[in-house]
N, C-alpha and C positions, 0 to 999 in steps of 0.2 A: 425775809428770804435772802439767801446768800447770792441769789441770781438777780441782776438788775433788769433782766428781760421779761420779768413777769412769770407767774406760775410758781407758786410755792408748794411745798410738800409737807408731809406730816413731820414736825420736829419731834413728836413723841416717839416715833418709831425709827427714824433714820439717823438722827443726829441729836442726841439728848442734850448736848452742851451748846448747840447753836443759840438757844435761849435759856438763860440761867437766872433764876431769881435768888438774890442774896438778901437775907434779913438784916438790914442795916440797923433797924430800931424796932421797937414794938409797933407794928403796923396796925392801923385801924382798919378793920375789914370793911371793904366797900361793897362787894357783892360776892356771892358764892359762886365759885367756878365748879365745873363738873369734876367728879372724883378722879378721872383719868388724867386731867390736866393738873390737878393738885399734886398727884403722886409724881408726875414727871417733872413739873416745873418748880415746885415748892419744897423740894427735899432739902435737908440740912447740908448746906455747902460749906460754910466756914463761919467763924466768929470774928473774922478780921475786921469786919465793918461795924462792929459794935462800939467803937470808940465814942461816937456821937449818939448818945442814947436819947430817945424821946424827941428827936428832931428829924425832919425829912431832908433829903439831899437838896431838893429844890428850894428849901428855906435857908440853906447855909449861904454865907457870903463867899465871895470868890477866894478870899484869903483862907477861910476855913476849909474850902474845898481843896485848895492847893496843899495845905498842911496835911489833909487826909490822904491825898494822892502820894505825898512824900512818905507817909508811913507805909503805904502799900508798896512803894519801891523798896523800902528797907526790908519789908517782909519777903520780897522776891529773891533776896540774896541768901536765904537760909538753905542749908544743905538737905533738909528733908524734902524729898520729891513730892510727897502728898501735900505738904503745906504750901509749896510753891504752886502746885496746881490749884489749890483753893484760892490763893491770892490772885492767880491769873484769871480764874473764873469771876472773881469780884471785879477785876478791871474790865472783863468782857461785859459784865452787867452794866457798868458805867458807860461803856462805848455803845451799848445798845439802847441807851436813853432812859435808864431807870424807869422802865415802863410800868412798874407796879405802883408808881406814884402819879401816873398820868391817866387822864380820862378820855383821851382821844388819840388818834394816830398822828395828828399834827403836833401835839405836845411831845410825843415820843421822838419824832424826827427832830424837833427843835433841841431837846435836851441831848440827843445823841450827837448832834453837830457841836453843841456847846461843850460837851464833855470830851469829844475827840480833840478839839483844839486845846483844851486844858491839859489833856494827857500828853499831847505833843510838846507843849511848852515846858512841861515838867520832865521831859526826857524819857518818857515811857517807851517810845519806839526803839531807842537805842538799847534799853534793857531787854526788850523782847527779842531784839536781833541777836543778842548774846545767848539768850536761852534757845533760840531757834538753831543757832550754830551748835550748841551742845546736843540738841536732839538729833540733828543731822549726823553728827559724829559719834552718836551713841552706837557703838558696835554691838553691844549686848542686845539692844532692841532689834537691830538689823538681823543678827544671827538667829535670834528667837523667832522672828517673823519668817525667815527663810525655811526654818525647820517645821513650821506649823502647816498642817494640811489645809486649813481653812482660816483665812484672816477676816476679822470682823472689826466693828467700830471700836472695840476695847483696845485694839493694838495701836491706835493712833490718837488717843484722847488728848495727850499733851500737845501734839502737833496741831490738831484741829483747833484747840483753844487759842494757841498763839497765832495761827494763820487767820482765824476769824477776827481777832483784835486788829491785826495788821491790815487786813482787807478793809475793815470799817474805817480805820484811820486814813488809809490811802484814798479810798473812794470819797469820804466826806471832805477831806482837804482838797482833793482834786477838783471837785465840782464847785463852780463859782456861782453864787447867788447875788441878787441885787442888794440884800440887806447885810452883806458881809461887813464886818468891822475893819478899820484900817490895819489893826494888828493881825487880823486873820489873812488879809491880802498879802502882807509882808511874810507871814508864816508860810503861806502857800508857795511863794517863790523860793524861800529858803529850803523848804522840805523837798521841792523838786530838784534843787541843786544837790542836796544831800543824797537823794536816791540815785542820781546819775554819777556821783563821785564814788571813789573807793571807800568802803566802810571799814569796820573793825576787822573784817576778814581779808582786807586788801583787795577787794573786788566790788564792783557795783552790785546793788541789791538784785537787779534783774539777772545777773550772771549767776548769783547764788541759787535763784529759783530754777534757772536752766540746769544747773548741776543736779538739783533734786529730780528734775524730769529725766535726766540721763541715768541717774542711779536707779530710779524706779523701772525704767524700760530695760535696763541691763539685769534686772532681777536681783540687784544687790540690796534694795530696800523696798520690798513689795508692800510694806505697810504705810508708805507715804500716801496721804490723802490727795490724789491727783486733781480732783475737781477744784479744791480750794487753792492748790498750788497754781493751776492754770489760770484760774480767775484772777488771782493776785498778780501773776506774771503779766497777764494782759493789761490790767489796770495800771501796773507800774510802767510798762512800756508806753501806754497811752498817756500817762502823766508826764514822764520824762521827755519823750520825743515829740508828743503832740498828736492830735487826731487829724482828720481830713481837713478841717478848717485851717489848722496851723500849717499843714502841708501846702494848701493853696496859697497861703500868705508867704510861705518860704519860696514857692515857685515865683511869685510876683517879685519878691525882693531879689531873687537870683537873676531873673531876666533883666531887671533894672540895673543890677550891678554889671552885667555883661553887655549892656546897651542893646538888648534884643527887643523886638516889638512886643507889646503886651499880649497876654493870652486873649484869644477871641471870646471865650466864655468860660464859665465855671461848669464843669461836667455834672456835678451833683445837682446844681440848680436847674440845669436843662432837663435832666432826667426826672426831677420832681414835677416839672411842668408837663411831662408827657402823659398821655392817656394809654391805658392798657387796651390791647386789641382782643378780639374774640378768639378763643382757643381753636385749634384745628380739629376738625371732625375725624374720628377714627373710621376704619373700614366698616366695622359693624354698624356704626351710626349711619354711615352713608347707605348701606344696604337696607337698614330699617326705614330710612326716609324714602328710598325708592319704592319699597313695598307699600308704605302708606300712601304714596302718590298714586300707585296703581290701583289701590283699593278706593281711592277717592275720599279718604278720611281727612285729608289735609288740603286746605285751600291754598292757592298760590297767593302769597303776600310778599311784599318787599321785605328784605332782610332788615332786622333791627340792630342797630349798633349797641353794643353792650358796654357798660361802664366798668371802671377799674375796681380792683379789690380795695383800693384806698377808701372808697366810699361805701364799702360793704355791699357792693353790687346793687345799690339802690338806683333805680332808673331816674333819669332826669326828666321831669314832666315837661320841660320846655324844649326838649330836643325832639321835635316831630316834623312831619312833612310840611305842615302849614307854617312852621316857624323858619323855614329855610329862605334864604335869599332867592329872588327870582332868577338871578344870573348865575347861581351856583350849579355846577355840574353834579348830577346825582352820583356819578361814578367816583368823583373826588372825595365824597363823604364816606365811602366804604373803607373802613380801616380793619376789616376782619382779615385774619391770617389765611383761613381756608374758605371764607365766604359762606360757611355753614352756620346754622343756628345752634347755639349751645343747648344740649339736651336738658340741662337743668332749667332752662327758660322756655321750653316748648309749651308748657301749660299756660304760661303767660301770653305767649303769642297766639295760641289757639283761641283764647278768649276774645270776645268782641272788643274792638278798640274803645278805650275810655273816652269820655267827652273831652273836647279840647279845654285846656286850662284857661282861666281868665287871663286877659291881657295884662302885661306888666309894662312898666315904663321902659323906654329904650335903654336907659342907663343901667338897668338891672339885668339886662340880657347877657348871657354868657357868650363871649366872643373869643374865638381861638385863632391865633395867627396862622395864615396860610404859608405854604412853603415848607422846606426842610428844616428840621430843628437844629441842625449842626452847621457851624461854619466849616467849609471844606479845608482839608489839610493837604500838604504836599511835602515830600522828602526831597532833599538836595539831589539824591540819586535819581529820582524821577524827573526832576527838572533837566539834569544833564542828559538823560536818555531822550527826553522830549526834544531838547534843542539839537542834539546830534541827529535825530531823525529828520528834523526840520531842515538842517543844513544839507543833509544828503538829498532831500527833496528839492530844495531851492538852490541848485548849484550856481555858483557865481555871485551870490549875494553875501554881504557882510552880516555879522551877528546882529547889529542893530537893525539892519534892513529886514532880516528874517523875523525878529521879534515884532517889529512894527507891522509887517504884513500879516503875521499870525493874529495879532490883536485886532487889526483892521478886519480880517476875515471873520473872526469871532463876533465882533460887534455888528458886522453886516448880516451875519447869519441870525443873530438875535433879533435884529430889527426886522428882517424879512420874514422870519418864522413867528414873530410875536411871542417869543418865549417869556416865561414868567420872570419877574425880577429876581427871585431866588436863584434860578438857574443861571441867569446872567452874572450875578455876583459869584456864583460857584466857579464858572468858567474863567472869569477875570482873576479871581484869587488863586486859581490853580496855576496860573502862569507866573505870578509874581510873589506869592506868599511862600515862605520857607520856615518851617518850625523844627528847630534842632531838638533834637532831643539830646549776713550770711548765717541758717538756724540749725537746730537739732533735727536730724532725720527721725529722732525719737518721737516728734510730734505726729508724724505720719503713722507710726505704730499705734499711738493712742487714738488717732482718728479712725484707723481701721478697726480697732477694737470697739469703738463707740458707734460705728456705722450701723444703721438698722438692718442692712442686708448681710452683715457678717454672721457667720455661724460659730458656735462655741467649739473651741478646739482645746486640746490638752496643753498645747504649747503656746497658747495665746496669752496676752497680758491681762491680768485680772484687774480691771478698773472698778470693780464693785467692792473693794476693800473698805471704803469709807461710806458705804450705804447699807451693808448687810448687818443686821443686829447679831448679838451673841446667840440669842435663842430665836430660832426660826418661827414664823407665825403658825398658829394652830387653828385659827378660825378663818372663815371665808373673808370676813371684813379685813382682818389683818393681812391676809394674802393679797387682797385687792390693793390695800394701801402700799404694800411692798412693791407690787408690780408697777403702780403709778410712780413710786419713788425711783425705781430702777430706770424706767424709761425717761423720766425727767432728768435723772443723773446723767444719762448718756447724751441727752439733748444739750445740757449745759456744757459738757466737755466738748462737743462738736462746735458749739457756739464760740467758746473761748479759743479753741485752736484755730478755727477759720478766721476769726477776727485778728488774732495775733499774727498769723501768716501774711494776710493781705497788708496789714499795717507795716510789718517789717519789710516786705517787698517794696512797698511804695517809698519808705524812708531810705532803703538801700539805693534804689534807683535815683532818688533825688540827690543823695550824697555823692555817689560815684557809680557810674554805669557798670564797672567791672565788679563791684560788690553785688549788685543786683544779678549780674550774669552768673557769677560763681554760685550764688545761692540757688538761682533758678536751675542751673545744671545739676546741682546736687539733688534737688527735688525731683527732677526728671529722671535721673539715674536711680532714684529710690522708688520709682513707679508711682509718682504722685498723679500722673495723668490717668492711668487706669483705675487708681483708687477713687478719684473724684467721679469718674464715670460709673464705677460700681456703686457709689453712694446714690447717684441719680437713677440707677437702674432699679427702681422700686415704684410703688404707687405713690407718686409725688403728691397727689392731691390729698391722700390720706395722711401723709407726713406733715403737710402744711396745716391741715385742719385737726391735728392730734390734740387731745384734751388731757394731757398728762399733768394735771394740776388740781389742787383742792383749795378753792379760794378761801374757805373759812379758816384754813390752817396757815395762811400767809402771815408773815410777820410784818407789822406789829398787830394786825387785826386779831390774831389768835390769843394774844395776851392782854388785850385791852377790852375786848367785848366777850360776852358770853357765847360759848360755842354751842351750836345746835347738835342734836344727836345725829351722828353719822350713820348712814345705812348703805347697803350695797347698791340700792337704787340711786341714791344721791351721788355716789362715786361714779357710777356708770354714766350719769348725765353730764358730769364734768362742769366746766364753767360756762358762762354765757358768751364768751368770745367766739366769733365765727372762725377765726384763724389764729394759729399759734405764731405770734410775731417772732418768737425766739427761733423757731425752725425756718421761717421765711428769711430772717436775717442770716442764718447759717448758709442757706442755699445760695443767696446772693453773693456772699463772701466766697464760697467755693467756686462759683461761676467766674467771679472776678480773678481769682487765683489762676484758674484754667486759661483765662484770656491773657493774663500776664505771661504765663509760661509759653504760650503758643504764638504770640503776636510777632510777626515778621520772622518766624522760625518755620521754614517749610518742612524740615525733618520732623518737627513736633506736630505740625499740622497733619502730616501723613500718619502719625500715630493715632490721631482722632479718626482718620479714615479706616485704618487697620482694625481698630477696636470697635468699629461700627457704632460710632457715637451719634450719627444723624437721627436714627429713630429714638434713641434715648433722649436727646435734646429736644426733639420735636414733641415728645410727650410732656416735657417740662413746660412747653408753651401753654399748656392747659391752665396753669396758674395765672390768673388775670391780674398781674401786677406789673406796672410799666418797667420798673428797673430790672426785675428778673427777666422779663421778656427781652429787654434790650441786650443783655449779655448772652442770652441764648442765641439770639439772632446774629450777634457778632461771631460766635463760634460756628454757626452754620454758614456764615458768609465766607469765612476763610477756607472752608473745605468744599464749597459748592462746585468749583471747577473740577474736582476729582470724583464727584459722585455720579457723573455720567449724564447723558442727555435725557434719558428716560426719567431719572429722578427729578431733574429740573422741569421737565414737561408735566410731571404729575404733581408738582408742588409750586405752581405758579403764584398762588396766593402768598405762600411763604416768601418767595422771591420778591414779590411786591412789598411785603412788610419789611424786608431787609432794605429795600431801596428807600422806603419812607422813614425808617427809624435809625438806620446806621449811617455813620459819617461817610462821605464820599472823598475820594482822593484822585490825584492826577493819574491817568493811564490805569485806572483800577478796573480791569476787566475781570472782576471776580466771578461773573456769571459764565465765563468761557475758559477754555484751557490754553490761552495764549501767553501766559506769563513766562518770560524768559528765565526767571529765577526759580521756576518750579520744575526743573529738569530732574528726573529720578536719580541720576548718578551723582547729584550734588548733595543728597540728603545727609549721608554720613560724613561727607567732607565738611559740611557746614559745622557740625558739632565738633569735629576734630580741630578745625581752624579756631573755633571759639575757645576750646580748651587750651590750645597752644598760645593764643593771645593772652589768656588769663594767667597762665603759668609764667610767661615772660614778664608780665606786669608785676606779679607777686615776687618774682625773683629780683627784679630790678628795684622794687620798692621796699621789700621786707627781708629778703634773704641776706644775712650778714656775710656769708661766705662767698656770695656772688655779686658783691657790689651794692649791698643794702646800706642802711644808715651808718654802719660801723666801718665801712671801708670799701675799696674796690674802685673800678673805673667810673662808676656812676656817683661817687661821693662828691658833693658840691665843694668847690674850692673856697677856702676861708680867705676872704679879701679884707677882713677887718684888721686894721693896723694894731689896735689895742690887744685883741685876742691873740694875734700872731706873736707880738712881742712879749705877751704875758705867758706864753707857753714855756715850760721848763724843758730845756734840751740837754740831754746827757752828752758831754764832750769827753773824748779820750784823755787819759792822764798826761800824755806827752804833748798835748795841744798847748798847754800854758808855756812850755819851753820854746816852742816854735811860733808862738802867736805873733811876735814882732816881725819875724821874717816873713810869715804869711801875709801880714798886713802891708809890708813894703812891696812885696812881689805882686799881690793880687789887687791891691787898692791904689796905693800911691803911684806906682809906676805905670798904671794903665791910663791912657788918655780917655777922657769922658766927653762924649759928644752931647753937650747940653741942648743944642738945638734939636737934636734928634728925639729927645724926650718929649718935645712939644708936638711932634708929628704923629699922626694916627697911622697905625699899621695898615 
């Protein structure tokens, strides 16, 4: 499968060259495959691999394999387009692990990794890059695709073969395993540097792929296979810049370099330790519960806490009323958002309670830490406002006295009211802790076209060019396969775009704040906020639990094992997974992007209010996954003060969940409308001020005509003696005649105050 998130589709229908078998030698038949697999996979591809007859690839020595790859590289330089395609397919077969010689999935993965490193050492990636540039610049293919009324798989065959090989090379080399050889570790670092550096086209590889995205969205190259381009682009950025773990390490090193205090925690680790809460109950469910209570069909029982989606909603047999500590407050254990019972679990609750489980040793009991999960944060602006308020209140006291009195009052209040240790640490750190803190709009067009809620339009981008076959299906089974492929195709595109955007935003913010701000402002002006809200304005539970995959057709299972007979009933049943992790991953990424765009931006927060995002986000809380619920609650928190008193009164359980799961800050009156920065007339001024600051920075840093690196008042002075004396200065022709006179008048006759040179100005 070309998608690492799981869920493969039929290679026989959607992408005939994703899996290509090349007859290297007279193969001894192992087992008979179904006829439709033989016709699709075992067609005559080329005779380029027949040099080593009678021997299997896995039996060749490394030297023989190198010599064979060298012959393939020589064959790639022929002028015949069809011959080049056959050789490229042979290389693709090697990169896919010579699966016809393997008996298990593990063997295929091993030989795929071995062959990929061999291909890289032999310089195959550079040769493929040259062919990719040729295909991108192929104006004849572009003009032919523009004139075609319908584009199919046949229009992008060469591009898909090249992108498939390059994706397999990038992904296999990027992922590090425990049994990697020393030469593989060195090759990984070398390959990462090569991808980030300018290549044969004079630009990094990721920029070349971004160019392909731009050409596709501008309708200049509608035959480009965007799914493969986006996946390869995402993995390339992930490889060259680093993922979230590398970002966290870069943050730690940056703070050490600037002598800042270390980070209080790792956000990803904290979120992984959180438990999901019960989803909110809808109005219809509340009405139904009231009717059942009136009819006496439901007994009053205590609410049952529901587990997270991470454990597939399996109930913990050790979390019951008898297992609680005697001193634990029953109200503290209720983590439900709305306090209502999930309708999916009503049949479980109505049944009689099961007998208590056998006692377990105390060491095996599940213990969860009490208190808030996050260390509180504070901005320097909040500290200044707090101290200014304190000075105005305590007139006549010095700054040190005011701070001492405030700390003393807080400690006295904590001691007198017997607050929890977590709240005491929060108040103490709120006083003294300070934490300081650009892409193609074309990606949003692709995201809009791949959204489940988008409707087909005549002027929309055709993202199905690399999934539709030349001949449309004629049977019901073929139509069902195509429908599954189309849905999975869109899901992969959404996954790649969302992961790429959040990764770029985080790297931009870590590199320079203005890089992050300019990209964020471009995304906002391109209507990214309503686009993401439109994405979530659907039945999110159906999207999370979609089954757009056919497990038996996943690679390498489909080429190693015998395939069962596919029927319409088996396709409707889907896989055995309860949730589609690919779609869940996309939803979390989109929520994180929305949080990045709106954080500390009141004008963008008002956009959430104007577009009525509260009910949309509240429906997303039905997904019982802790990380997704956290970012939904963050988005609800920043707009709570604008939703009115009645909304807050009707959603007190949601307010309680925000308090329990979202980080707290100094003077954070998110539940009320007292924020001095939230004045309506400041909304547009905020965006204008940000744009002005960004333009000034870009002009000062990059504009050559206004004092950039080439000249102007902001050009740094060259104080190096060697470079100054080494510059060639053009003197006028008459200077050599008057040089001695100038030397006598300007140098020798002028008194020099040598003592003055030692004094500082």
